[in-house]
C-alpha positions in Angstrom: 89.9 170.8 85.0 88.0 171.6 82.2 87.0 167.5 81.7 86.0 167.2 85.5 87.2 165.2 87.8 87.9 161.5 87.4 88.6 161.2 91.0 87.1 162.9 93.6 87.7 162.6 97.4 86.1 164.8 99.6 86.1 164.6 103.3 88.6 162.1 103.9 89.5 160.9 107.5 91.4 157.6 108.2 92.4 155.9 110.6 95.1 153.4 112.1 93.5 152.0 114.9 92.5 155.2 117.4 94.8 157.0 115.5 93.9 159.3 112.7 96.3 159.8 110.1 93.6 161.9 107.5 91.4 165.2 108.6 88.7 165.9 105.9 91.0 165.5 103.5 89.4 167.0 100.0 91.3 166.9 96.6 90.4 165.9 92.7 92.5 164.5 90.0 91.0 166.1 86.6 90.5 163.9 83.7 93.6 163.5 81.7 95.4 165.4 84.6 98.5 164.7 86.6 98.5 165.6 90.4 101.4 165.8 92.6 100.4 164.8 96.2 103.7 166.6 98.4 104.5 166.7 102.3 106.7 166.7 104.4 107.4 162.5 105.9 104.6 161.5 108.1 102.3 163.9 106.6 99.5 161.6 105.1 100.5 161.1 101.6 100.6 157.0 101.5 97.6 156.6 103.4 95.9 159.0 101.1 96.8 157.2 98.7 96.0 153.7 100.4 92.6 155.1 101.0 92.0 156.1 97.3 93.0 152.8 96.2 91.3 150.6 98.3 93.6 149.0 100.7 92.4 151.3 104.1 88.6 152.7 104.2 88.3 155.9 105.2 85.7 156.8 108.8 84.9 159.4 106.9 84.5 161.7 103.6 83.9 160.0 99.9 85.2 159.2 97.3 83.9 159.1 93.4 85.4 157.6 90.7 84.6 157.9 86.7 81.2 159.6 88.4 80.7 156.6 90.5 80.8 156.0 94.2 83.7 154.3 95.0 84.2 154.9 99.2 82.9 151.7 100.2 84.3 149.7 96.8 86.5 146.4 97.4 89.7 146.9 96.3 89.4 144.5 93.4 86.1 146.2 92.2 88.2 149.3 91.9 91.2 147.8 89.7 88.2 146.2 87.2 86.8 150.1 87.5 90.0 151.4 86.4 92.3 152.5 88.9 96.0 151.0 88.8 97.4 151.1 92.2 102.0 151.2 92.6 102.0 151.2 96.4 105.6 152.5 97.8 108.1 149.4 98.0 106.9 148.1 94.9 105.4 145.2 95.6 106.3 142.9 93.3 106.5 139.2 93.5 110.5 138.5 93.6 110.3 134.8 93.3 108.3 135.2 89.9 109.5 136.3 86.5 109.1 139.3 85.0 106.8 137.9 82.4 104.9 136.2 85.5 104.6 139.6 86.9 103.2 141.6 84.5 100.3 138.2 83.9 99.2 138.3 87.2 97.5 142.1 86.6 95.6 140.0 83.1 93.1 138.1 85.5 91.2 140.9 87.1 91.1 143.0 83.3 88.3 144.5 82.4 88.1 142.9 78.9 88.8 139.5 79.6 92.3 139.1 77.7 95.3 137.1 78.9 97.4 138.9 76.6 100.8 141.0 77.7 99.8 144.1 75.9 103.4 144.8 73.7 102.6 148.5 74.5 104.3 147.1 78.1 107.3 146.6 76.3 107.6 149.6 74.4 107.3 151.9 77.3 110.1 150.1 78.7 112.2 148.5 76.3 114.7 147.0 79.2 111.7 144.6 80.7 111.4 142.3 76.8 114.9 141.4 76.9 114.5 139.6 80.7 111.3 138.0 80.4 112.1 135.0 82.4 114.4 136.9 85.0 112.7 136.9 88.8 111.7 139.9 90.1 114.0 140.0 93.0 117.2 139.7 90.7 116.2 143.2 88.9 117.6 146.5 90.0 115.2 148.8 92.1 114.8 150.8 89.0 113.7 147.7 87.0 111.7 146.8 89.9 109.9 149.9 89.3 109.4 149.7 86.1 107.9 146.3 86.1 106.0 147.6 89.0 104.3 150.5 86.3 103.9 148.0 83.4 101.8 145.7 85.5 99.6 148.1 86.8 99.3 149.2 83.4 99.1 145.8 82.0 95.5 146.5 83.3 94.8 149.6 81.1 93.5 151.7 84.0 91.9 155.2 83.5 93.9 156.4 86.3 97.4 155.1 87.5 98.9 156.1 91.1 102.3 155.7 92.2 103.4 155.8 95.5 107.4 157.6 95.3 108.2 156.0 91.9 112.0 157.7 91.9 112.5 156.2 95.9 115.5 154.6 95.3 116.2 154.4 92.0 119.6 155.6 89.6 119.3 159.0 88.3 118.9 157.5 84.3 116.0 155.4 85.1 114.4 158.0 87.3 114.4 160.1 84.0 113.2 157.2 82.1 109.9 156.7 84.3 109.4 160.3 84.0 109.5 159.8 80.2 107.1 157.0 80.5 105.4 159.3 83.2 104.5 162.3 80.8 103.8 159.9 77.5 101.2 158.3 79.1 99.7 161.5 80.4 100.2 164.2 77.7 99.8 161.5 75.0 97.6 158.8 76.0 95.7 160.9 78.1 95.6 158.7 81.1 95.2 160.4 84.8 98.4 159.9 87.0 98.2 161.0 90.7 101.5 159.9 92.5 103.0 161.1 95.6 107.0 162.1 95.0 109.3 163.6 97.3 111.7 165.1 94.6 110.6 168.3 93.4 111.8 168.8 90.2 110.5 165.8 88.8 107.2 166.7 90.5 107.2 169.8 88.7 108.2 167.9 85.3 105.6 165.2 85.3 102.9 166.9 87.4 100.0 169.9 86.1 98.9 170.5 89.6 99.6 169.9 93.2 98.4 168.8 96.4 100.2 169.4 99.7 99.7 167.5 103.2 100.6 169.0 106.1 100.0 166.4 109.5 96.8 164.7 107.7 95.0 168.2 106.3 95.5 169.5 102.9 97.2 172.7 104.0 97.8 174.2 100.0 96.9 172.8 96.4 96.8 174.6 92.9 98.6 174.3 89.1 102.0 173.0 89.3 102.9 176.5 88.3 101.6 178.2 91.6 104.1 175.9 93.6 106.0 178.5 94.1 109.5 179.3 96.1 107.4 180.6 98.8 104.4 177.9 99.0 107.3 175.0 99.1 109.4 177.3 101.9 106.0 177.2 104.1 105.2 173.8 103.4 107.5 171.7 101.9 111.0 172.9 103.6 112.7 170.8 106.7 
C-alpha cells in the first residue's frame, strides 16, 4: 500500500430494514491494487460492494474515496468521481444493442466525451463484431464483457466487480482474468472484486478481505491466503 489507499472504508454498519448485514467492517483498496472480497454465501460481500458503490447507505461508518468524503455521496456523483461498478447479474439492458449499452455510460463521463473509447473494443474484441446485437441475445460471458466494458466507458479510477465469473464458460473466465490483470498491472486501475473461485482470486488479486456473517474476519496480501485461512473461513 505504498501509494496509499484510493478507497478507505471504516466501521461500516449497513442494514436491510431492521436486519443488520454489515458489522463495523473496515477495509482499504490501495491505489493500483486489486482486492478480492471473499466469504461464504450470505457473508455480506454484495452488501459491502453496494455500500461502497452507493446503492446502499450505511447507518454508521465512513467511506473515503480518492481523498474525499464519500459516505453520503449520491451514486451518480460517485460514478463521476471515478467509481465504476459491475453488479452481480450484470444488469445490462437486454433490449438495447451492444453499442447502445456502451453509450449509456457516456452520459456521466467526466470529460463530456460522447465517443466510446476504442480501448473497450481492444479489451473485448468480440463486442466489436456485434455492435447491433441486443444485449439479451448475448451469451453470459459476452454479457459480462459488455457489463465490464460499460463500466470502463466511464474511465474509472476504481472498478468494482461483483462475481465477474459467475455462470460463465471457462474460456471466457480466463479472458476476463486477462483483462483484469491488464487493467490493473499495465494501466494501474484499482480493482475490487467479490469472487467465489479461489484460483481466479489468487490469479488476479494482490490482496484479500474475508467476511463472515457481516464481519471482517481476515485480510492481508494474497500470499497470506493460505490453506489454513481458507479452511478456517471459506470451507463449507
